[in-house]
Every structure is written in structure tokens, then in C-alpha cells.
N, C-alpha and C positions, 0 to 999 in steps of 0.2 A: 167336307168335299175333298180334302187333301188326299184321301186314300184313293180317289179316282183319277188323280192327276198322273200323267205319264212322265216318268223320270227321263230327263234329257241326258243323252250320251255325251260324255266329255269330249271336246274336240281333240283330235290327234295333234301331237306336237310336231310341227313341220319347220320349226325354227332352224335356220342354217341349211335347208335343202338347196342344193346347187352351189353351196359355198364350202361348208365344213361337213355336210351330210350328203351322201350320195343316194342312199335308198333307205326305205323303211317299210314296215309291214302295216297294212291297212285292214280294217274290218268293214263288213257290209254297212253301208250308210255313211262311211267317211267320204270326204271330198278331197280328191287329188288336186293340188294347185295347178294353175295354168303353167304351161311350159314343161310339165312332167309327163311321164309315160307310165301307164298302168300295165302290169304283167299279172295275168291270172293263171295259176297252176291248178290243174285238176288233180284228182286223187292219184292218178298214174304218173304225175310229174310233167305232163305235157303242157306247154305254155301257149298262151295267146296274148297278144298285146292289144291295148285299148287306149283311146285318148283320155286326157285328163277330164275330171268331172266326178260326179257322185258314183261311188263304187256299188256295183250290183253283182253279186256272185251267188252261186248255188251252194248247197250244203256239201261240205268236204273240200271245197276249193280254197286255195291260199292266194291272197292278193298282196302284191308288192308294188311299190311306187318308186321310181327313180328319176333323177334329173340328169339329162345328158351332159351337162357341163358347159363350157370347158373347166377343167380343174388344173391347178398348178401346184406341184409338190417339189421338194428338194430331197435328193437321194445322196447318201454317202456310201458309195459302193466299196470303199477300201477302209478296213478297220485301222490300218496303220497311218492313214491320212484323213482323219475325220473333218479337217478344215477344208478339204477339197470335195466338191460334189457335182451333181448334175441337176439342172432345173428342167423338170419334165412337165410338159403340158399335154393333157390327154382328154379325150371325149368318149362318150358312149355313142358309137356311130349308128347310122340308120340300119335297120335290119337287113341282113343278107338274104335275098329271096332264094338263093340256091341251096340253103340248108333248112332242115326241118326244125331245128332248135338252135337259137342264137347262143353263142358261147357265153355272153354276159348273163343271159337268163339262167343258164346252167350254173354259173358261178353264184348267182343270188340264191337259187333254190338249194344248192348243195352246201354253201359255206356261210351264208348270212343267217343270223339268229333272229333278231328283231330290227336292228338298225345297222347300216353299213356306213361307218364314219370314214371320212377322207383319210384320216391318220391310219386307220386299220388297213386300207388298201395300199397306202404309201409304204407301210412297213412290210406288207406282203410282197410288193413289187421290188423293194430293196433286197429282201431276203432271196428272192428268185434270181435277181441280178448278181448278187454276191456269190451264189452257188455256181452260176454259169461262169463267172470270172475265175473262181477258185479251181474249177474243174477244167478250165482251158477251152470251154465251148465258145466263149466270147473273149476277145482280146482288146484291151484298152491300154496300150503301152504309154510310157512317158514320151513327151514330144511327138504326139500322134500326128502322122501325116494325113493329108486329105483323104487318100484312098483308105487308110486304116480307119479313119473316122466314119467314112461312108459304110464300110463293112460292119463296123460296130453298130451304127445306127440301124442298118437293115436287120441285123440279128436281134437287137433290142426291140424294134418294132414288132417283129414276128413273135418273139417271146411273150411280150406283154399282151398281144392280141390272142395268141393261142392259149395262154394260161388264164387270162382274166377276161378276155372279150372286150377290152377297151383299145382305142386307136390312139397312138402317140401322134400328136400334132406338131410338137417341137421339142427339141432337146439340146441344151447348150451347157457347157461347163460353167460353174459358178464358184466363187470364193465364199466359203462359209465361215471364215475366220472370225467374223464379228458375231456369229451365232453360236460358236462352239468354244467352250472352255476346256482346253486339252487336259489341264491338270484335273479338272472335275471328271473328265472322261476316264482318266487312268484310275482315279479313286473309285469310281463306280465299277470299273472292271475288276479291280482287286476285291471289292466287296462281294461281287457276284462269284468270283472264283473261290473265295473263302467260304461262301455259303454252300457251294456244291461240292467242295473238296471232300474226299473220304476221310473218316476219322483216322488218327494215327494208330499204327499197329501197337498192340500191347507188349510185344516182345520182338526180339530180333528174328526169331523163326517165322513169326507171322509177317514181319515186314519183308522177308525175302520171298514169300509166296506171291504168285501173280494175283492181281486183283480180278475177281470175276463178278463184281457187283453189277446189278442191273440199274440203269439210270432211274433216278427218282422222278416220278410224275409230278409230285408236289414241287420239287425243285424246278422242273421244266415250266410249270405254271407260274412260279415266282419269277423266273427269268423273263418270261414274256411280258411281265408288267414293269420291267426296269426301263430306265431312260433309253431312248433310241441309240444314243452314242454308246452306252454300255452294252446294249443288245448287239451292236455290230461286232463285238468281240466274241460272241458266243457261237457255237456250232450252228450251222444253217438249219439242220433238222430240228434242233431244239426251238429255234425262233419260229419255224414254220408250223410246227405241230403242237406246241404248247398253247392251250386255250385258257380262257378265263373261267373255266368250269370249277365248281367247288368240290367235286367229288371225282373219284376214279371212274365210277360208273358212267358219269356224264361225258367224260373225255372219251371213254371207250365207245359209247353209243354214237357220239358225234363223228368219230373217226370211221367207224363201221358204216355209218350212213353215207359219208363221203365216198367210200369205196363202193358201196352198193349202187350209188347213183352214177358215179363218174367212170367206172371201169367199162361199162358197155359203150358209153359215148367215146371214150378214148379208143377202144377197139374199132369202133365204126370209122373214126377219123383215120386210123392207120390203114384200115381196109381200103379206103378211098384213094390212097396214094398211088401215083403212077410209078410202076416199078421199072428199073432198068432191065435190059435184055439179059437173059441168062437163067438157066434152070436152078443154079445154086442159090441165087438171090431170091427166086420165087419160093424155093423150099424153106429157106430161113424165114422169109416173111410169113409163110403159112404156119410155121412152127411158133413164131412169135404170137400170132393171133390165137392159136390153140392154147398157148400158155396163159394168155390173158383171159380167155374164156374159162379155163379151169380155175383161175384165181377168182373170177367173178362167182363161179359156182361154189367155191370154198367160202366166200363171204356170205353168200345166200344161205348156207347151211351152218353158219358159225354157232357154236353152243353158247349158252348164256354165260355171262362173266362170273356170276356169283356161285356157280354150281360146278363141282367136279363130276358129279353123277346125279341122277334124279333124287337121290336121298342123301347126298353128301355135299353140304355147303363147303365153299372154298374159303380158305383163310385170307384175310385182307392183304398179306404180303404177296400171295400168289395172284390175287386180283390186280395188284399194282404191277406185277411182272407181266401179266397178260396185256394190260393196257399199254405198257411200254412197247410191247411187240406190235400192237395195233398202230401206234404212232410211227413206228419204224416202217410199217407197210404203207402208211400215208405219205411218209417221206419218199418212198419209192414211187408212189403215184405222182407226186409233184415233179419228180425228176423225169417221169415218163411224159408228162405234158411238155416239159422243156425239150425233151428229145423229139417229140412230134414237131415242134417248131423248127428244129434243125433238119428233120427229114423233109419238111415242106420247102426248105430253101436249098437243099443239097443237090449237087450234080451227081451223075451216076458214079463217078469215081470215089465219092465219099460214102457210098452206101455200105461197103463192107465194114468200115470202122464204126459207123453208126449202128449197124446190126450187132457188132460186138458189145457196144455200150448197152444196147437193148437187152442183150443176154444177161449182163450184170444187173441191170435194173430189175428184170424179171426174177432173177435169183434172189435178190433182196426182198422183193415182194412176196415170193413164195415162202421164203424162210420166216419172215415176220408173221405171215398167216399161219404157218405150221406151228410155230411156237405159241401163237395166240390160241390155237385150237387145243394144244396140249394142256391138261389141267395142272400139271406140275412141271417144274423145270427139270430138264434132263440131267441125270447124275453122271458126273465124269468118273470113268473107271480108273482106279488107282493104277499107276504104272508099276511094272514089275522090275 
């Protein structure tokens, strides 16, 4: 009679949910624990939220479950001072009834694979904060005054909500000296730099030529798995875009999926901004939306990674080059989300400078997509 018995589905692992685990994927028949929220995505990516309990979904739907928190993490925004940091407490807030899709739901659908660990989101928030501080979009000077701290907090709150969809509940400076071994940090940074350094030139003529090497995707993935202290010394785009994928094709597919899902949502948020008076600002804003629309069309029609033409397979080194360009386009996408946060807080006098920054970001996005589409690297013409 054993052949007629129904095999029991193993229970989903929810250990740490609400503590070290923020969200995870569920299947039909799984049970979401009390206190969590279920998000169901249909085949078109549209989300609906449901209370905790037994999961019921239709064919083609994806079900995720998250716990709203609160969560507490430590950030080290300055690589030169890893012993000093910020203690950040955040929550996944109640849904905003004024929007059709919650930003946190979009983040889960676009960037989460199977599980969203607290450490993964902490590293992403730290990378976004580092980039804003490096580019001067946020300012956190030594001996910060009360007004400077409030300005920083407002910018950080808007950045974290716009980029990840979570709400900062509290942020205070903390001393991480008892958690950070600075000597070990320096050793880890040296090891990472040695791993990604280009090989020495074979002769003096080669050493005098400029380096035109494309960043290695394997090196980027290896950098993403280093210790947090060592990762703080790496370029921000490497930290944000390197994934734990095992192949170039997986990284390229993941990055293109992000661009496909997020570019329309980003353009929609930019379209909803209240513009200052003036024809020039209006024209620049419309040109920005047009460029984002063309970039989305470029992503939608992107050729396959492994083929130069229908009957011409592409060499692995060219596939690696293409994937590197896709990751650079995703870097521009991340910067665009941060720019949107600045737009949402900017007064009218700040718009011209922000639009100039938007032009730079769009140029980087378009360049990355153009080189991703090209089957071969452009050849430099010899100088006469």
C-alpha cells in the first residue's frame, strides 16, 4: 500500500525570519508564519499582498514572504575609518495607498533570488551610502553640527526608501572598534588588490602602453564574497553589481532582468515629479524621459549573449566583455535610483545641477547597453 501514499512536501525553512532573514520564496501549500506578509506576483510582475497563512496561488504566479522587522544593522560608510560607523534601524513600512506598486515589492521581485538575508541588504545599503558620500550627494563631515546631521539623515532616509523601499526608523553614530581588526582589514584589502591587479608587462614597451583591459567578471564575483571590511575598499560599482552567480551568462541574465523590470518603474517615478517653472527645465525633463524609454527599448531587444549572429557563436572572452558592460549599465541604474531620491528632496534651484547629473548617468547607461549589444569590442584605429 506504500505506493498509494501521498508524499509529504518538506516544510520551508523559515528559521531567522524577522531576525537575520528578511524574505524568502514560498510555494503553493507552504505556510507563511504569523507576523509576516505574503506578496504574490503574477506573470506580468504585478503584485498583491496577502496576510500570513497557507499560500494559495495560480499557475505562473510567484509567491514571496517577508517580515516587516524592525532590523538593526551597522554600516561603515568610510573605508578609511572602518572603526567608525552608523547603527541603522529600519522597517518595511505599511503599503503606500498612493502608488500602484510598492518599492519594496519591486526590490524583492527584481533583485531577490530565493532568500533575502539581512546581511545582503546591509551590504547593499552600505554600498549605496558610500557612493553618495563619494560623489558628494550626501555630506557627513567630521564634528558634524546638528543642522548637518539633520540634512544627512533626511538624505539617507530618502535614499534608503527610494532605492530599497524600507523606512529608516533610527540612525546613530557608533564605535565599531571592538568589532573591527584594522590590521586584518588592511591585509584583506591587499589580498583583494593583488587578486584583481593586471599581470606585469613582459617588456618595457608593453609597460609604457596604456591599459585597455576589461574588468573581469570572475574577479568581481570574487570581490563580492570578501569580508565586509575588505569590500569597503573596492569600487562601489564592483560591490553593487557583482553577484554570487557561477557563470557569466547568469550574471548577464540577472542584470538584464533588473534593467527590464526597473527602467519603466524609474521612468514612471521621474515622470511624477513636480517640475519647477521654466521651459528649459521642462524640455530637459522630457529629453531625460525619452532617453530612459529608448534605453528600455534597447534592453527589450537585446541580442543573446552567446551569439554574434544566428550562425556564429561568440567566444567566451567576448561574452565576458559583454557581461561587464551589462553590469556597468546596472551601475548606472543604481545611480539613477539615488538621483531620484535627490530629485524628490530638491528645491527648484537645485534642478539644473541634478539634470546635469542625470545626463551623465543616462550617457553611462546608453554606453553600457551599446557595448553590450555589440558582438565584438570596438577596435581602436592606430594613430598616424
